[in-house]
N, C-alpha and C positions, 0 to 999 in steps of 0.2 A: 504495500499499500503507500503510495507516494507520500512525503512528507509535505505538510502544508503550512504557509504563513498566517499563524495566528492573528486576530484582529487586536489593534489596541484598545486597552480598556477604557480609553476616553479620546478626546478629541486631541487632534494635531497641537492646539493650542492652550491645552488643560494647564499644563505644566508649566506657563511663563509667570513669571520673567525667569524662573530657574535654568529652562531649556526654551528653546525659540520653534517656532510650529514648523520653520524649513528646519533645523537639525531633525527633528522627530520625524517629520516626514521621510528625508533622505535617509536616516540611521533606520530607521525600520523597513520602508518601502523598497528601498533599493539594496542595504547593508546586509538586513537579516534576510530577506530575498535571496540575497546570495548565497547564504549558508545552507537554507532551505535547500534552493536549486543543485547547488554542489554535494550536499547529500545524496540528492535523487540521482545524482548522476555516478556518484562513488556508488552506491545501491546497484545501480543496474552495470556497472562495469564487474562487479564481486560476481555477478551473478552469472554474466556473458561469462567469466574466468571459469566459473564452475562447470558451468554447459560444455566449454570448450576443452577442460581439462588441461589448462592453459594458465598457470599463476607466476609466469615470469614477470608479471607488471604487481605483484603484491605488495609490497614495501609501497609503492607510490598509492596504490589505492587504499591501503591499511591507514595511512596518513592523511588522504581526503577523508576518509570514512572518519577519525578520530578529530581532525580538525574542523571538518563542518559539522558532525555533528555536537561538537560541544559548543561550537557558535551558536547553533540553532538554542540548544537547551539553556544556555546563558541568557540567551536574548529574550527567550519564552518568559524565563525568570522575570529578568530584569525590568521589563515592562511591567509586570505585575507586583514589583517591589515600591511601584508608585504611585501616588493619587493627585489629585488636585485637592483633596481635602485630608491629605497626609502630614507628617510632623508630629510632634506633639512626643509623646514616651509608650513603651511598648508595657503592657500590662498582663496578668494573669500566669501562667504557667512560663510564658517567654521571659519576661519580666524576672522571674524569678531563677530561672535560669543563668541568663546573663550576669545577676547578681551572684552565684554560687560559683561561675566560672569566670569571670573578669573580677569581682570584687565590687563592683556598679557601674552605671550604664554611662558615666564619664568616662570610664578608664576602658570600657570597651569602644567606646567610639574612639577615642584617641589611639587606641591599638589599631584598629579598623581602618582608620584614616590614615596611621602612618605606614599600613603593612599598603595601602592602596595606592598613596601617593608614589612609593618607592619602587613600586612594580619597574622593572627594566624594559623599557620600550612598551610594547603594546600588551593588553592583558584585561587581569579584572583582580579586584576585592572580593573575596568570598568569606563568609560566616557558614558555616556547614555545622551538621548534627555529625559528629563521631561515634557510632555505635559502639566499638572496641572500647574505647574510654567514656563511653557513657557521657561526653561532654560536647558542649559548643567550642569549636576551633575557627582562627583564621585564618585563612591560606592567601597566598596569589597565586595566581595562575597566569601565567604567561603564553601569550598567544591566546588560545582557547583551553588547550588541555596540558598543557607544560607543567609540572610542579604540582599534578592533585596526589589525592592520598586516594588510596581505593576505599571504596563502601562510603566515603562520606555522603550527605545531602546537601545539597546546596539549598540555604533557605533565605538568604540575602546576598545580593551580589550587585557591583558597581562596575559599569563599565568604564575602564581607562583608555580605551583604543581612540588614537586622535579625532577619529570620526564622530567621537559620541558627543564632544564639546568643541574642536579647534574653531569651528564657525563663529561660534560666542564666544569661547575665552582664550583664543590661540593657545599660547603656552602656559597661561595661569593655570593648571590641572589643581593646582591645592583649592582654589577659588570655585571649581567648578564642584569636587569631592567633599568641599565644606558646605554648600549648600544643598546637598543631597540630602540631609536629614532633614529637612526642611519638606521636602515631599515623602518622605518614606511611609509607606503602608503597613503600619505596624501589625494590623490586623490579617493582611495578606501572609507576612512572616511568620507570625503566631501560627496559623493555619497550617504552613508548612512544617513548621517546627513538631506542632503534635501529631501530624502523619508521619513523619521521620521516626 
């Protein structure tokens, strides 16, 4: 079954002034669509390789699968991490787990932003549930798939590829990431946490 681009859960201009309508439209309709198309193409290539019994290009196919799947997954989560009604603080079980694992919300934010801002080149800041340790962990993901931990479930992600902010913030990544918490949809994050 072919993967499809999910709809944005809000209008293009809904996150202004944090993100302009132009950035959201290009990021969602062009960049995210590119990962969906790349994933579908890679899955078709692996199917053709199986049918032909020819795995001479498997390294490139595996790379395309990992890159495009991870890009599609992270973007699909990213859109739901934000809301025009976002901001504030997490509540309930998520707030309790953040306090348990990081001491308090401000320490979590400081670590999350430090990790996100120091991603080398393009990538993501990720808050994930780690089942092995029964804890929340903060990770960096270079590109979409490098530096991952197997088995974690991402619950909050922040895209710091330049296409996510450059038209509006230029090289001021920190200004962009600092504004992220003004639009975080903590209820959506909590729902992902409780499912994980």
